[in-house]
C-alpha positions as a Python dict, from the first residue, in 0.01 Angstrom:
ca = {
    (1, 'M'): (0, 0, 0),
    (2, 'S'): (62, -347, 42),
    (3, 'Q'): (394, -305, -124),
    (4, 'M'): (470, -12, 93),
    (5, 'S'): (375, -187, 406),
    (6, 'T'): (574, -487, 293),
    (7, 'M'): (873, -266, 235),
    (8, 'R'): (828, -98, 567),
    (9, 'A'): (803, -429, 735),
    (10, 'M'): (1121, -544, 561),
    (11, 'N'): (1295, -223, 656),
    (12, 'T'): (1193, -268, 1013),
    (13, 'M'): (1306, -629, 1006),
    (14, 'N'): (1639, -530, 853),
    (15, 'T'): (1684, -262, 1117),
    (16, 'M'): (1597, -503, 1394),
    (17, 'H'): (1822, -765, 1244),
    (18, 'A'): (2105, -512, 1216),
    (19, 'A'): (2042, -403, 1572),
    (20, 'R'): (2055, -764, 1685),
    (21, 'R'): (2378, -818, 1492),
    (22, 'S'): (2539, -510, 1639),
    (23, 'N'): (2411, -608, 1982),
    (24, 'A'): (2549, -958, 1928),
    (25, 'M'): (2877, -805, 1817),
    (26, 'Y'): (2879, -588, 2123),
    (27, 'T'): (2807, -892, 2338),
    (28, 'M'): (3077, -1087, 2161),
    (29, 'S'): (3326, -810, 2184),
    (30, 'S'): (3250, -755, 2553),
    (31, 'A'): (3266, -1129, 2607),
    (32, 'G'): (3593, -1125, 2423),
    (33, 'R'): (3703, -839, 2642),
    (34, 'R'): (3589, -1030, 2942),
    (35, 'R'): (3785, -1329, 2821),
    (36, 'D'): (4090, -1110, 2765),
    (37, 'A'): (4052, -955, 3109),
    (38, 'G'): (4014, -1302, 3259),
    (39, 'S'): (4326, -1426, 3089),
    (40, 'R'): (4508, -1112, 3199),
    (41, 'S'): (4400, -1166, 3556),
    (42, 'R'): (4493, -1532, 3524),
    (43, 'S'): (4835, -1446, 3384),
    (44, 'S'): (4873, -1174, 3644),
    (45, 'A'): (4787, -1421, 3922),
    (46, 'H'): (5027, -1671, 3768),
    (47, 'T'): (5302, -1408, 3760),
    (48, 'V'): (5235, -1321, 4123),
    (49, 'R'): (5257, -1690, 4219),
    (50, 'I'): (5585, -1726, 4034),
    (51, 'R'): (5726, -1414, 4202),
    (52, 'K'): (5628, -1543, 4544),
    (53, 'A'): (5784, -1882, 4472),
    (54, 'V'): (6108, -1714, 4363),
    (55, 'Q'): (6104, -1497, 4677),
    (56, 'R'): (6051, -1803, 4898),
    (57, 'K'): (6336, -1984, 4724),
    (58, 'S'): (6565, -1681, 4762),
    (59, 'R'): (6470, -1643, 5127),
    (60, 'S'): (6533, -2010, 5200),
    (61, 'R'): (6874, -1991, 5025),
    (62, 'F'): (6961, -1685, 5234),
    (63, 'F'): (6871, -1861, 5559),
    (64, 'L'): (7060, -2175, 5457),
    (65, 'I'): (7373, -1973, 5379),
    (66, 'A'): (7335, -1779, 5705),
    (67, 'I'): (7306, -2101, 5907),
    (68, 'L'): (7608, -2251, 5730),
    (69, 'C'): (7813, -1937, 5806),
    (70, 'I'): (7714, -1951, 6173),
    (71, 'V'): (7804, -2321, 6201),
    (72, 'A'): (8136, -2262, 6021),
    (73, 'G'): (8214, -1974, 6259),
    (74, 'I'): (8140, -2186, 6564),
    (75, 'M'): (8357, -2470, 6436),
    (76, 'L'): (8641, -2232, 6350),
    (77, 'G'): (8617, -2080, 6697),
    (78, 'M'): (8635, -2425, 6853),
    (79, 'L'): (8942, -2512, 6647),
    (80, 'L'): (9125, -2189, 6730),
    (81, 'S'): (9041, -2173, 7099),
    (82, 'P'): (9277, -2340, 7347),
    (83, 'P'): (9159, -2675, 7480),
    (84, 'Q'): (8974, -2666, 7808),
    (85, 'T'): (9094, -2895, 8085),
    (86, 'S'): (8882, -3047, 8353),
    (87, 'E'): (9108, -2891, 8616),
    (88, 'A'): (9033, -2536, 8507),
    (89, 'S'): (9078, -2400, 8858),
    (90, 'V'): (9427, -2552, 8903),
    (91, 'S'): (9739, -2458, 8706),
    (92, 'Y'): (10084, -2609, 8716),
    (93, 'D'): (10420, -2441, 8686),
    (94, 'V'): (10700, -2668, 8582),
    (95, 'K'): (11028, -2587, 8750),
    (96, 'T'): (11355, -2723, 8618),
    (97, 'R'): (11600, -2824, 8890),
    (98, 'Y'): (11949, -2963, 8853),
    (99, 'M'): (12144, -3223, 9046),
    (100, 'S'): (12473, -3402, 9014),
    (101, 'V'): (12477, -3777, 8964),
    (102, 'R'): (12775, -4013, 8980),
    (103, 'V'): (12784, -4245, 8680),
    (104, 'E'): (12795, -4616, 8776),
    (105, 'D'): (12913, -4908, 8561),
    (106, 'G'): (12665, -4995, 8282),
    (107, 'M'): (12470, -4670, 8321),
    (108, 'T'): (12351, -4507, 7995),
    (109, 'L'): (12202, -4173, 7910),
    (110, 'N'): (11875, -4344, 7818),
    (111, 'A'): (11862, -4511, 8160),
    (112, 'L'): (11918, -4169, 8322),
    (113, 'A'): (11633, -4025, 8111),
    (114, 'Q'): (11395, -4300, 8220),
    (115, 'E'): (11490, -4260, 8584),
    (116, 'Y'): (11487, -3879, 8616),
    (117, 'N'): (11243, -3763, 8348),
    (118, 'T'): (10943, -3872, 8556),
    (119, 'E'): (10709, -3581, 8480),
    (120, 'N'): (10744, -3643, 8103),
    (121, 'V'): (10768, -3271, 8036),
    (122, 'I'): (10990, -3352, 7740),
    (123, 'S'): (11057, -3678, 7557),
    (124, 'D'): (11340, -3907, 7666),
    (125, 'R'): (11530, -3830, 7345),
    (126, 'E'): (11513, -3455, 7418),
    (127, 'Y'): (11615, -3524, 7777),
    (128, 'V'): (11927, -3710, 7659),
    (129, 'K'): (12015, -3419, 7427),
    (130, 'E'): (11976, -3175, 7718),
    (131, 'V'): (12204, -3385, 7942),
    (132, 'Q'): (12463, -3401, 7661),
    (133, 'A'): (12450, -3023, 7613),
    (134, 'L'): (12479, -2954, 7988),
    (135, 'N'): (12783, -3180, 8026),
    (136, 'N'): (12951, -3125, 7688),
    (137, 'V'): (12909, -3492, 7601),
    (138, 'Y'): (12886, -3550, 7228),
    (139, 'D'): (12821, -3924, 7213),
    (140, 'D'): (12617, -4178, 7405),
    (141, 'K'): (12916, -4320, 7593),
    (142, 'I'): (12966, -4194, 7946),
    (143, 'Q'): (13256, -4285, 8178),
    (144, 'S'): (13180, -4460, 8506),
    (145, 'G'): (13295, -4268, 8811),
    (146, 'C'): (13242, -3923, 8658),
    (147, 'Y'): (12969, -3682, 8762),
    (148, 'L'): (12696, -3553, 8533),
    (149, 'T'): (12470, -3257, 8590),
    (150, 'I'): (12118, -3368, 8507),
    (151, 'P'): (11787, -3181, 8507),
    (152, 'Y'): (11475, -3296, 8679),
    (153, 'Y'): (11134, -3137, 8671),
    (154, 'E'): (10890, -3050, 8945),
    (155, 'K'): (10534, -2944, 8898),
    (156, 'E'): (10410, -2684, 9140),
    (157, 'M'): (10037, -2655, 9171),
    (158, 'H'): (9870, -2313, 9196),
    (159, 'D'): (9505, -2255, 9272),
    (160, 'M'): (9336, -2016, 9032),
    (161, 'F'): (9056, -1803, 9168),
}
């Protein structure tokens, strides 16, 4: 009996040992599973963080582009709009009038332009060309004693309501 009881005891010990091993394996495998689940959740959290960072970056790029488009539109509008004057309520009409002038000795077309082009509606050079065209004069020489038709400009002020 002693052999039998020894064998039984060994059998029991082997069974317990096997049970412990399988239990340890189960614990290890569940710990391994836990570890895998933890790494999955860690990688999942990491992926979520990366997605959010990419979304923030995309959103900030969108807003930057939108702001740049708005600023560009405002600047383009400012460039294309007519300039505003400080006298917005007053407008001027320029009237061209004509008069006849007798040419004196030493008088030139440039001197006439400086004397009669007082409103500076056009440049003196353009004024001289206009006088030449009106009087069929094709050079700068004018004869003393003759009469020239010359333009002069008047500004008439109108109130805008």
